[in-house]
Steps between C-alpha positions, in 0.01 A plus 500: 500500500518381135443147387864467393612582854258236640636238261861589607415460864324166432797377304737598777275329756506177298877515465534537876262211562697287257830584669346416835376163378839426344673585823262266693557220253877546519483472888297179472747350249797596722345340804427180301860493366644540845293218646586266209867597522508429873331166437751405228799609708371294795471197281843561354653534842352172609642335193847645560493419867412133424775484235775656724424333833612135538214258544477327832415133544134582530489705173464332166486608138123449509438789745239735346476878521170606658311828488236562766272796547330619819237767539601814674272723709504875484818644675757770469664332203180424314218736609255315270625156578671264263698181494848360611693290239737248642766308300716209603618146439294201624798313657285253697274417195177543683351740240489785758726794557601508864650802675868371476455433130402856409790680322319820393171680532330805361179700551234574242261769621155576368439832339266757635129438420389703203207743506156366445372515145192689402159348599339308220160577358199359677370183333149465364224368718419140433151375420273392784520138592209260513274488799618245750278202595374479857595237749240264656491277810271204543425344843361142503401303816674164526343194650707277725737287289788579271684747532330606833423211733258716703375725225602852421500762223665497155632839384558542124631826340573606144453760223156555343632460145159500325363767739185315584535561877525125553830308570497204265720194528744606233544843673599355834864584576537413870314255729532481876310303768412625854425188698289478812662346813367197674216569745620494854353292784184620656573713804367446847155616592509858619366625826132587520434861420309750712126510468378751257284799592120448539327510153176678425180305464330447170138631497194436291177699523179521313342820371166564320542522118466845351160559351668606178641149482198287587201533732569171677858407573810535721857609471758282672805698605843343578782681672764510777443675843841674468398869530623604149436867409195606703422158647545400862726204559385205716148636579322210335323725250571498126528863410472629147875549447573152637294324227719309252234332280115492470251263344151621384233241511145565356214272597286599202560479124675811376399587141595866491672763705855554608720248678664753728490867586837667445389819671257421783348744738489843350409385151482186293780359272236421240223714345311539175761743383782246567382219278772525241875574490696711258869415458743599218221610264313169561168456685427182695126451562250232558222462238261250337526462120198266485720205407757443775297636786636757757882483454800727517568706193775739372417820303796645296547840349230456241259374754502143343413234761733199555416213733783484753416163651188276489508425874177295496463345150170328577325822614543828672810558714297708747731625779494265795288237325713210622626661829215400730 
């Protein structure tokens, strides 16, 4: 198809659309003209009716012509709803048009709802808003007085405007008080309860001190004859698993040696190969630098000694020197 034929078809389509729009406009104008004509004829009929009919005793020359409108729901006459227009003379002068004063009426119907227009373009996204401030609540104990006669709690809430995680006085928005009630009277003495079950006896025994601790001494053991773990309850003997605490007492001065054996029996918890500790690339050891005496030292990565603590400033801090 040539371009000239396309242009002719487009022109014919535009002319048809123009004729269609002109016809629609003509229909709207005709409807409007009919409604206005009916309204004018109704008013003219009222005027003529008032001029031709003799006035009764209740009608005066000051009677006004009133026009009232009333909404109309959708019905067979007005599928889209509309309004009723009533005309008449206000004979009783109350400013309202009663039913016996109406001389004419007409209907004005709504037109059909038009088609929806095209959807508009999506708007641009707005910029992000500022971060909001958090809310805080403070609870404060109240002593008896005002506003709580018997004490209570003050509850304050507000917005943390300066964001310091603390509710300051100028940030408080609401304050409420939760008051304690008055103490009630003391109740009557309750009935005596049942006797409790028989308790286990506390036991103390004395054992010889381990030779690794001191050659002359005792170990006082404290416990309960309750049969815990491998113990036997109520037999009057303090078994190993029933011991809660122990006290080691040496009757001779202890200048060197260990205070206790962590691994008794099979082997010893202390030996010549266990005289220093290595932890996190640091060595803890005892040594005498010729100045501070025998003290506890730390050796770092480059093996430089550092005095950890001068335990006995006036001399050697020989293990157990002041334990005997």
